[in-house]
C-alpha positions in Angstrom: -17.1 40.1 24.8 -13.4 40.5 26.6 -14.8 42.5 29.2 -17.5 40.8 30.0 -15.7 37.5 30.2 -13.3 38.8 32.6 -15.7 40.6 35.0 -17.9 37.3 35.1 -15.3 35.4 36.5 -13.5 38.1 38.7 -17.3 37.4 40.4 -17.0 34.0 40.7 -13.4 34.3 42.4 -14.8 36.2 44.4 -17.7 34.0 45.7 -15.6 30.9 45.9 -13.0 32.5 48.1 -15.9 33.3 50.8 -16.3 30.0 52.5 -19.8 30.4 53.0 -20.3 30.2 48.8 -17.9 28.0 48.0 -20.4 25.2 46.8 -23.1 27.8 46.3 -25.7 27.8 43.0 -24.1 30.8 42.2 -20.6 29.0 41.8 -22.7 25.8 39.7 -25.0 28.3 37.3 -21.6 30.4 36.9 -19.3 27.6 35.7 -22.6 25.4 33.6 -22.3 29.2 31.8 -18.8 29.0 31.2 -19.0 25.6 29.8 -21.9 26.1 27.4 -19.8 29.2 25.7 -16.8 27.7 25.4 -16.1 27.8 21.5 -15.7 24.7 19.6 -11.7 24.9 19.2 -11.8 25.0 23.3 -11.5 28.7 23.4 -13.7 31.5 24.8 -14.5 34.8 22.8 -15.5 36.6 19.5 -13.1 38.6 18.0 -11.9 36.6 15.2 -8.5 38.3 15.1 -7.6 36.4 18.6 -7.4 40.0 21.0 -10.2 39.5 22.6 -10.0 35.7 22.5 -6.6 35.2 24.5 -7.3 36.8 27.7 -10.8 35.2 27.8 -9.4 31.8 27.3 -6.9 32.4 30.0 -9.0 34.3 32.5 -12.1 31.5 32.3 -8.7 29.0 32.6 -7.4 30.3 35.7 -10.9 30.7 37.1 -11.1 27.0 35.9 -8.4 26.2 38.1 -9.4 28.6 41.0 -12.6 26.2 41.2 -10.2 22.7 40.9 -11.9 21.4 37.2 -8.6 21.0 36.3 -9.3 17.7 34.8 -12.2 18.3 32.6 -12.9 17.7 28.7 -13.2 22.0 28.8 -10.0 23.0 30.7 -8.4 20.4 29.1 -9.5 21.7 25.2 -8.5 24.9 26.4 -5.2 23.9 27.6 -4.8 22.2 23.8 -6.2 25.9 22.1 -3.1 27.2 23.9 -0.6 25.6 23.7 -1.2 25.6 19.5 -1.3 29.4 19.5 1.7 31.1 17.9 2.7 34.0 20.3 5.1 36.2 19.4 4.4 39.3 21.7 4.7 40.1 25.2 1.1 40.4 26.1 0.4 37.6 24.7 3.1 35.3 26.3 2.8 37.0 29.4 -0.6 36.0 29.3 0.4 32.6 28.9 2.9 31.9 31.1 0.1 32.9 33.6 -2.3 29.6 32.4 1.0 27.3 31.7 3.1 28.2 34.7 2.4 24.5 36.3 3.3 23.0 32.5 6.0 25.1 31.1 6.4 28.6 30.1 8.0 30.9 27.4 9.5 32.8 29.8 13.5 32.6 27.3 11.0 34.0 24.8 10.3 37.0 26.4 12.7 37.6 28.5 14.7 38.0 25.0 12.4 40.8 24.6 13.5 43.0 27.6 14.9 46.0 26.2 17.7 45.3 28.6 20.5 47.7 27.7 18.3 51.5 28.0 15.3 50.8 29.8 15.3 47.1 31.6 11.7 47.5 30.7 9.5 45.3 27.5 7.8 46.7 24.6 5.3 44.4 22.2 7.8 42.5 20.8 11.7 42.5 20.3 11.4 46.5 19.3 13.1 48.7 21.5 9.3 50.3 22.1 8.8 50.3 25.3 5.7 50.6 27.4 3.9 50.6 31.1 1.7 47.9 30.2 3.9 45.3 28.3 6.0 46.1 31.0 3.9 45.1 34.1 2.2 42.0 31.8 5.6 40.5 32.0 6.5 41.7 35.6 3.0 40.0 36.1 3.9 36.6 34.2 7.7 36.5 35.6 6.4 36.6 39.6 4.1 33.8 38.7 7.0 31.7 37.4 9.0 32.8 40.2 11.6 34.0 38.0 14.8 33.4 40.0 17.3 37.0 37.9 16.1 39.6 40.5 17.8 42.7 39.1 16.1 41.8 35.7 12.7 42.2 38.1 13.9 44.9 39.4 14.8 46.7 36.5 11.2 46.7 35.2 9.8 48.1 38.7 12.0 50.7 38.2 11.3 51.2 34.8 7.3 51.5 36.5 8.4 53.9 39.2 10.2 56.3 37.1 7.4 56.7 34.5 5.0 57.7 37.6 3.7 60.7 36.8 3.9 64.1 39.6 -0.4 63.0 39.9 1.1 59.7 41.2 -0.8 57.8 38.2 0.4 56.6 35.3 -0.6 56.2 31.3 0.8 53.9 28.7 4.1 55.1 28.2 6.2 58.2 29.6 5.1 61.5 29.4 1.6 60.8 28.5 -1.1 61.4 30.7 -2.1 59.2 34.0 -5.4 57.3 33.3 -7.5 55.5 35.9 -7.1 52.1 33.8 -3.4 52.0 33.9 -2.7 53.5 36.6 -5.1 50.5 38.6 -2.7 47.5 36.5 0.2 49.1 37.5 -0.8 49.4 41.4 -1.9 45.9 41.4 1.6 44.8 39.5 3.7 46.9 42.0 1.6 45.4 44.9 2.9 42.0 44.0 6.7 42.6 45.3 8.4 42.9 48.2 8.2 46.6 49.5 11.0 49.1 49.4 10.7 52.0 50.6 10.7 54.1 47.2 8.4 51.3 46.4 5.9 52.5 49.2 5.6 55.6 48.5 5.6 54.8 44.5 2.4 52.4 46.1 0.8 55.1 48.3 1.0 58.1 45.7 -1.2 55.7 43.1 -3.5 54.8 45.4 -4.4 58.2 46.4 -4.4 59.2 42.6 -7.7 56.7 42.3 -9.3 57.5 45.8 -8.9 60.9 44.1 -10.5 59.7 40.4 -13.4 57.8 42.0 -16.9 59.0 40.7 -19.4 59.7 42.7 -21.9 56.4 42.6 -18.5 54.4 43.6 -17.2 53.5 40.5 -14.1 54.2 38.3 -13.6 55.8 34.7 -15.9 57.2 32.0 -18.0 59.9 33.2 -16.4 60.4 36.6 -13.8 63.0 37.9 -11.2 61.4 35.1 -13.3 60.1 31.6 -10.3 57.3 31.2 -10.8 54.1 29.7 -13.2 52.4 31.9 -11.6 49.3 33.7 -13.1 46.6 32.1 -17.0 47.3 32.3 -16.7 49.9 35.7 
């Protein structure tokens, strides 16, 4: 459900960005679909554990913002649901910061999770078990709220750069084989920050890795050169 919704809303955003389709029937129909699939509690998704519900709801919230639906009951109900969630992990906090960056954030708790002494990176919570995924999610969230402590931002970027494999890709953790999924996420994160020579080199290597792992049909993921986890349905 999460993958389907996230790619569906990416489609909406792509159409909306094009001025030729800004008031299109496709946008209206897509928005009606999102509204019709909202859960009674204001969220989106079906996983009762919440693992898929949170990112799905955040993705829809951000899409509603793009479509100027901030004053609707659907947006308000989703926002209330999100504010009531007890989020105690890096990925959950990062997702919520993306959605609540205007009204308030959980940056203090997110910052407390950084392994500042040893790596300058993030793990799932305040444990020292850091990884690339939680670090890139934290960096995206801090970028969204214009976090001012540049040294912490730089430490996270350096951690990701240092974990890049010789083939230009990334795995979930340092030393793991490169995968298209994680490489694409790290690449999209690094591109949000000011380029230095070393960062540009890392980005170019990652781009080359992804190009080399594109499937004959033009997509990426399972069934191609690199049978890594698919990028949410691609």
